[in-house]
Backbone as ProteinMPNN parsed JSONL, in Angstrom:
{"seq_chain_A": "MAAHAANISTWEDAVAAGREGALLETWVANEIAAANQLASTRSTLTFWRRSHGPEVDLVLERGDAVVAIEVKSGATVTSADLNGLRMLRADLGRDSGSASSVTWARQRRLSIAQS", "coords_chain_A": {"N_chain_A": [[-27.444, 3.856, -7.849], [-27.076, 4.462, -5.302], [-26.321, 7.259, -5.676], [-28.851, 8.18, -6.821], [-30.467, 7.758, -4.665], [-29.73, 9.68, -2.757], [-30.414, 11.762, -4.144], [-28.852, 12.865, -6.143], [-27.771, 13.755, -9.312], [-25.332, 14.602, -11.106], [-21.782, 14.853, -11.268], [-21.137, 17.245, -10.298], [-23.167, 17.773, -8.342], [-22.661, 15.919, -6.526], [-20.243, 16.808, -5.529], [-21.068, 19.345, -4.437], [-22.698, 18.637, -2.471], [-20.896, 17.303, -0.713], [-20.484, 14.498, -1.134], [-18.878, 13.324, -2.99], [-16.581, 11.531, -2.314], [-17.551, 9.377, -0.947], [-19.529, 8.395, -2.978], [-17.692, 7.733, -4.957], [-16.103, 5.889, -3.844], [-18.19, 3.804, -3.333], [-18.944, 3.146, -6.03], [-16.493, 2.103, -7.047], [-16.063, -0.167, -5.342], [-18.487, -1.435, -6.128], [-18.019, -2.007, -8.893], [-15.766, -3.714, -8.67], [-16.794, -5.59, -7.207], [-18.661, -6.769, -8.944], [-17.184, -7.769, -10.922], [-15.698, -9.624, -9.568], [-17.744, -11.573, -9.375], [-17.609, -12.657, -11.824], [-15.326, -14.006, -12.054], [-13.3, -16.901, -12.142], [-12.147, -17.989, -9.745], [-13.1, -16.927, -7.004], [-12.812, -13.98, -4.928], [-12.589, -12.849, -1.387], [-14.452, -10.272, -0.336], [-14.029, -7.434, 1.568], [-13.685, -4.775, 4.259], [-11.345, -3.025, 6.043], [-10.624, -1.86, 9.317], [-9.355, -0.021, 11.978], [-10.253, 0.36, 15.449], [-10.441, 2.894, 16.24], [-9.624, 5.332, 14.069], [-7.451, 4.742, 11.413], [-8.304, 3.308, 8.167], [-8.971, 0.852, 5.477], [-10.363, 0.818, 2.416], [-11.351, -1.177, 0.665], [-10.742, -4.808, 0.881], [-9.369, -7.327, -0.744], [-9.327, -11.102, -0.614], [-7.911, -13.987, -1.385], [-7.272, -17.032, -0.895], [-3.997, -16.931, 0.238], [-3.362, -14.634, -0.877], [-3.665, -11.165, -0.751], [-5.245, -8.063, -1.508], [-5.367, -4.782, -1.004], [-7.233, -1.944, -1.212], [-7.611, 1.561, -1.57], [-9.579, 4.341, -1.906], [-9.665, 7.364, -3.203], [-11.06, 10.659, -3.869], [-10.197, 13.362, -4.004], [-8.277, 16.047, -5.223], [-5.649, 15.823, -4.666], [-3.473, 13.373, -3.135], [-1.957, 12.679, -0.249], [0.988, 11.307, 1.595], [-0.026, 10.689, 4.098], [-2.453, 9.693, 3.509], [-2.22, 7.136, 3.155], [-1.684, 5.97, 5.337], [-3.663, 3.987, 6.285], [-3.133, 1.797, 4.633], [-0.681, 1.16, 5.101], [-0.928, 0.383, 7.821], [-2.59, -1.758, 7.796], [-0.945, -3.619, 6.289], [1.16, -3.808, 8.241], [-0.332, -5.208, 10.311], [-1.159, -7.599, 8.851], [1.522, -8.685, 8.939], [3.225, -9.14, 7.16], [5.004, -8.979, 3.864], [5.075, -10.216, 1.454], [2.715, -11.616, -0.796], [0.706, -9.663, -0.402], [-0.655, -6.557, -1.642], [-1.14, -3.326, -2.484], [-3.208, -0.585, -3.167], [-4.027, 2.668, -4.675], [-6.69, 4.291, -5.69], [-7.693, 6.963, -7.489], [-8.919, 10.203, -8.898], [-6.858, 11.412, -10.276], [-3.784, 10.957, -12.196], [-1.455, 9.518, -10.795], [1.037, 7.752, -9.138], [1.503, 6.302, -5.95], [3.677, 5.325, -3.499], [3.2, 3.009, -0.732], [5.475, 2.887, 0.875], [6.562, 5.488, 1.05], [7.038, 8.045, 3.363]], "CA_chain_A": [[-28.481, 3.633, -7.047], [-26.598, 5.505, -3.988], [-26.594, 8.784, -6.108], [-30.093, 8.448, -6.689], [-31.132, 7.941, -3.276], [-29.072, 10.785, -2.25], [-30.808, 12.97, -5.039], [-27.467, 13.396, -6.837], [-27.669, 13.475, -10.73], [-24.247, 14.933, -11.719], [-20.701, 14.854, -10.283], [-20.993, 18.579, -9.454], [-24.049, 17.677, -7.413], [-21.989, 15.328, -5.542], [-19.134, 17.546, -4.904], [-21.608, 20.2, -3.898], [-23.049, 18.029, -1.32], [-19.839, 16.732, -0.023], [-20.674, 13.146, -1.132], [-18.06, 12.581, -4.023], [-15.65, 10.467, -1.872], [-18.477, 8.035, -0.713], [-20.164, 7.803, -4.185], [-16.708, 7.106, -5.928], [-15.855, 4.53, -3.207], [-19.293, 3.051, -3.724], [-18.726, 3.053, -7.504], [-15.198, 1.028, -7.224], [-16.52, -1.223, -4.892], [-19.527, -2.056, -6.879], [-17.205, -2.727, -9.95], [-14.896, -4.835, -8.215], [-17.7, -6.667, -6.755], [-19.271, -7.213, -10.201], [-15.965, -8.381, -11.774], [-15.386, -10.919, -8.861], [-18.772, -12.604, -9.551], [-17.18, -13.313, -13.129], [-13.869, -14.499, -11.818], [-13.31, -18.395, -11.76], [-11.961, -18.281, -8.444], [-13.772, -15.586, -6.326], [-12.131, -13.417, -3.687], [-13.635, -12.525, -0.37], [-14.125, -8.773, -0.403], [-14.363, -6.964, 2.9], [-12.997, -3.689, 4.497], [-10.559, -3.08, 7.376], [-10.743, -0.577, 10.13], [-9.03, -0.181, 13.344], [-11.356, 0.641, 16.498], [-10.122, 4.405, 16.113], [-8.676, 5.819, 13.114], [-7.322, 4.406, 9.966], [-9.377, 2.364, 7.484], [-8.779, 0.672, 4.001], [-11.947, 0.896, 1.776], [-11.74, -2.533, 0.186], [-9.68, -5.705, 1.054], [-9.686, -8.666, -1.375], [-8.576, -12.003, -0.075], [-7.971, -15.077, -2.259], [-6.147, -17.897, -0.21], [-3.006, -16.231, 0.831], [-3.223, -13.433, -1.513], [-4.557, -9.89, -0.057], [-4.99, -6.914, -2.129], [-5.884, -3.679, -0.329], [-7.609, -0.729, -2.092], [-7.944, 2.928, -0.887], [-10.357, 5.022, -3.071], [-9.75, 8.794, -3.087], [-11.653, 11.379, -4.862], [-9.82, 14.598, -3.973], [-7.239, 16.337, -6.256], [-4.332, 15.406, -4.12], [-3.326, 12.281, -2.236], [-0.592, 12.576, 0.382], [1.408, 10.195, 2.113], [-0.835, 10.376, 5.322], [-3.725, 9.184, 3.372], [-1.723, 5.882, 2.805], [-1.557, 5.296, 6.738], [-4.396, 2.574, 6.691], [-2.516, 0.671, 3.845], [0.62, 0.669, 5.932], [-1.128, -0.309, 9.193], [-2.957, -3.163, 7.49], [0.181, -4.512, 5.924], [1.859, -4.242, 9.5], [-1.264, -6.169, 11.002], [-0.824, -8.729, 8.447], [2.595, -9.069, 9.372], [4.051, -9.817, 6.003], [4.893, -8.114, 2.75], [4.753, -10.97, 0.484], [1.237, -12.055, -0.786], [-0.128, -8.565, -0.15], [-0.564, -5.591, -2.446], [-1.759, -2.164, -1.973], [-3.473, 0.47, -4.556], [-4.757, 3.959, -4.398], [-7.622, 4.81, -6.851], [-8.223, 8.374, -7.508], [-9.284, 10.952, -9.924], [-5.642, 11.819, -10.815], [-3.034, 9.835, -12.754], [-0.086, 9.391, -10.137], [1.309, 6.444, -8.376], [2.184, 6.629, -4.726], [4.183, 4.05, -2.816], [2.932, 2.988, 0.753], [6.73, 2.986, 1.684], [6.903, 6.797, 1.279], [6.586, 8.659, 4.532]], "C_chain_A": [[-28.303, 4.595, -5.807], [-26.733, 7.112, -4.408], [-28.105, 9.199, -6.112], [-30.961, 8.588, -5.43], [-30.883, 9.014, -2.567], [-29.616, 12.061, -3.147], [-29.761, 13.64, -5.804], [-27.65, 12.822, -8.322], [-26.294, 13.873, -11.481], [-22.909, 15.026, -10.519], [-20.684, 16.199, -9.521], [-21.836, 18.597, -8.358], [-23.437, 16.973, -6.169], [-20.953, 16.124, -4.659], [-19.859, 18.753, -3.97], [-22.311, 19.782, -2.597], [-21.993, 17.225, -0.56], [-19.883, 15.134, -0.17], [-19.876, 12.535, -2.21], [-17.21, 11.6, -3.532], [-16.573, 9.161, -1.605], [-19.144, 7.561, -1.942], [-18.924, 7.115, -5.11], [-16.152, 5.969, -5.109], [-16.847, 3.38, -3.365], [-19.193, 2.442, -5.166], [-17.637, 1.756, -7.79], [-15.676, -0.263, -6.608], [-17.497, -2.094, -5.437], [-18.852, -2.791, -8.111], [-16.498, -3.812, -9.762], [-15.856, -6.091, -7.864], [-18.453, -7.528, -7.932], [-18.413, -8.169, -11.07], [-15.53, -9.523, -10.967], [-16.6, -11.864, -9.033], [-18.341, -13.261, -10.942], [-16.105, -14.216, -13.056], [-13.997, -16.186, -11.637], [-12.863, -18.761, -10.445], [-12.254, -16.85, -7.757], [-12.869, -15.4, -5.077], [-13.167, -13.017, -2.717], [-13.327, -10.906, -0.435], [-14.672, -8.141, 1.089], [-13.763, -5.461, 3.03], [-12.02, -3.572, 5.76], [-10.441, -1.68, 8.046], [-10.202, -0.875, 11.59], [-10.216, 0.484, 14.24], [-11.338, 2.37, 16.178], [-9.109, 4.708, 15.148], [-8.549, 5.159, 11.605], [-8.107, 3.37, 9.473], [-8.419, 2.152, 5.931], [-10.249, 0.296, 3.507], [-12.088, -0.418, 1.263], [-10.475, -3.451, 0.339], [-9.991, -7.052, 0.22], [-8.828, -9.747, -1.006], [-8.841, -13.06, -1.046], [-7.005, -16.001, -1.696], [-5.155, -17.086, 0.431], [-2.856, -14.766, 0.459], [-4.144, -12.489, -0.796], [-4.061, -8.696, -0.96], [-5.883, -5.858, -1.457], [-6.127, -2.363, -1.244], [-8.137, 0.503, -1.315], [-8.346, 3.753, -1.971], [-10.198, 6.588, -2.566], [-10.198, 9.616, -4.275], [-11.063, 12.807, -5.051], [-8.657, 14.685, -4.953], [-5.786, 15.994, -6.027], [-4.577, 14.403, -3.129], [-2.049, 12.568, -1.572], [-0.155, 11.313, 1.215], [0.702, 9.619, 3.386], [-1.995, 9.67, 4.899], [-3.462, 7.711, 3.081], [-1.727, 5.021, 4.275], [-2.507, 3.953, 6.779], [-3.853, 1.398, 5.885], [-1.593, 0.125, 4.724], [0.233, -0.087, 7.2], [-1.8, -1.649, 8.747], [-1.808, -4.058, 7.159], [1.095, -4.783, 7.219], [0.95, -5.322, 10.146], [-1.264, -7.556, 10.285], [0.456, -9.478, 8.65], [3.585, -9.788, 8.234], [4.122, -8.901, 4.713], [4.594, -8.963, 1.601], [3.275, -11.465, 0.392], [0.357, -10.947, -0.393], [0.341, -7.292, -1.115], [-1.365, -4.412, -2.256], [-1.958, -1.271, -3.202], [-4.233, 1.546, -4.006], [-5.539, 4.208, -5.749], [-8.031, 6.057, -6.607], [-8.262, 9.185, -8.66], [-7.899, 11.288, -10.807], [-4.825, 10.759, -11.26], [-1.566, 9.935, -12.092], [-0.158, 8.328, -9.094], [1.89, 6.872, -6.973], [2.571, 5.211, -4.044], [3.863, 4.115, -1.209], [4.214, 3.097, 1.45], [7.025, 4.422, 1.909], [6.444, 7.156, 2.557], [6.383, 10.064, 4.47]], "O_chain_A": [[-29.182, 5.347, -5.387], [-27.146, 7.999, -3.661], [-28.556, 10.221, -5.595], [-31.911, 9.35, -5.251], [-31.714, 9.389, -1.74], [-29.279, 13.213, -2.875], [-29.797, 14.841, -6.07], [-27.677, 11.609, -8.532], [-26.193, 13.371, -12.601], [-23.012, 15.205, -9.305], [-20.303, 16.3, -8.355], [-21.512, 19.283, -7.389], [-23.646, 17.344, -5.014], [-20.851, 16.096, -3.433], [-19.333, 19.096, -2.911], [-22.468, 20.618, -1.707], [-22.42, 16.435, 0.282], [-19.3, 14.49, 0.702], [-20.057, 11.342, -2.454], [-17.008, 10.674, -4.318], [-16.274, 8.054, -2.051], [-19.358, 6.352, -2.026], [-19.123, 6.149, -5.848], [-15.703, 5.027, -5.763], [-16.486, 2.211, -3.504], [-19.381, 1.237, -5.335], [-17.834, 0.762, -8.489], [-15.696, -1.313, -7.251], [-17.442, -3.315, -5.294], [-19.07, -3.981, -8.337], [-16.529, -4.783, -10.519], [-15.681, -7.267, -8.183], [-18.759, -8.717, -7.836], [-18.831, -9.106, -11.751], [-14.981, -10.443, -11.572], [-16.364, -13.047, -8.79], [-18.739, -14.405, -11.164], [-15.945, -15.114, -13.884], [-14.899, -16.611, -10.915], [-13.199, -19.863, -10.011], [-11.628, -15.826, -8.03], [-12.342, -16.279, -4.395], [-14.351, -12.853, -3.013], [-12.208, -10.408, -0.557], [-15.751, -8.495, 1.564], [-13.366, -4.92, 1.998], [-12.269, -4.482, 6.551], [-10.216, -0.621, 7.461], [-10.581, -1.841, 12.253], [-11.087, 1.126, 13.653], [-12.392, 2.934, 15.885], [-7.922, 4.425, 15.306], [-9.481, 5.117, 10.802], [-8.594, 2.548, 10.249], [-7.569, 2.89, 5.432], [-11.074, -0.381, 4.12], [-13.214, -0.865, 1.485], [-9.353, -3.052, 0.026], [-10.897, -7.786, 0.616], [-7.617, -9.526, -1.021], [-9.958, -13.089, -1.563], [-5.832, -15.789, -2.002], [-5.625, -16.432, 1.362], [-2.389, -13.883, 1.179], [-5.21, -12.86, -0.305], [-2.886, -8.381, -1.149], [-7.092, -6.075, -1.368], [-5.22, -1.861, -1.908], [-9.042, 0.385, -0.49], [-7.59, 3.918, -2.928], [-10.676, 6.895, -1.473], [-9.845, 9.387, -5.432], [-11.333, 13.44, -6.071], [-8.121, 13.691, -5.443], [-4.918, 15.894, -6.895], [-5.558, 14.402, -2.386], [-1.051, 12.706, -2.28], [-0.949, 10.402, 1.45], [0.761, 8.437, 3.725], [-2.615, 9.028, 5.747], [-4.432, 7.023, 2.764], [-1.761, 3.795, 4.377], [-2.063, 2.929, 7.298], [-4.005, 0.233, 6.253], [-1.581, -1.047, 5.098], [0.903, -1.03, 7.62], [-1.508, -2.65, 9.401], [-1.704, -5.159, 7.699], [1.724, -5.839, 7.297], [1.511, -6.352, 10.521], [-1.353, -8.583, 10.958], [0.513, -10.704, 8.557], [4.417, -10.681, 8.39], [3.225, -8.069, 4.576], [3.862, -8.488, 0.733], [2.658, -11.705, 1.431], [-0.78, -11.254, -0.033], [1.533, -7.057, -1.317], [-2.468, -4.649, -1.764], [-1.123, -1.174, -4.101], [-4.978, 1.421, -3.034], [-4.923, 4.305, -6.811], [-8.689, 6.315, -5.6], [-7.512, 8.795, -9.555], [-8.001, 11.401, -12.029], [-5.046, 9.637, -10.804], [-0.613, 10.367, -12.741], [-1.118, 8.064, -8.37], [2.725, 7.775, -6.927], [1.866, 4.202, -4.076], [4.195, 5.077, -0.516], [4.152, 3.401, 2.642], [7.709, 4.697, 2.895], [5.417, 6.598, 2.941], [5.986, 10.674, 5.463]]}, "name": "protein", "num_of_chains": 1, "seq": "MAAHAANISTWEDAVAAGREGALLETWVANEIAAANQLASTRSTLTFWRRSHGPEVDLVLERGDAVVAIEVKSGATVTSADLNGLRMLRADLGRDSGSASSVTWARQRRLSIAQS"}
């Protein structure tokens, strides 16, 4: 629906319009929200942002468990792209019970511990 509203019908249109990141992020969030509706125990879905700077695209919370997801559409993801995940983890004040993930168009895992 977001692509339709933006008059985008192909991925190439999205890239040309500079909207591929927003559309991929929207798609991932919608897929997770749909799956959450089917779960026997639902998570709270939010995002996280400091007043100026880093953000995390999607944060799922269920009890003490927190999963943070950053969505990237670019061909490369650098350690700097993970700053929001690192800062959220620091703000939570714990490592246990939290997980982080980067979802993007390439097949490579990055650790938020990398600097």
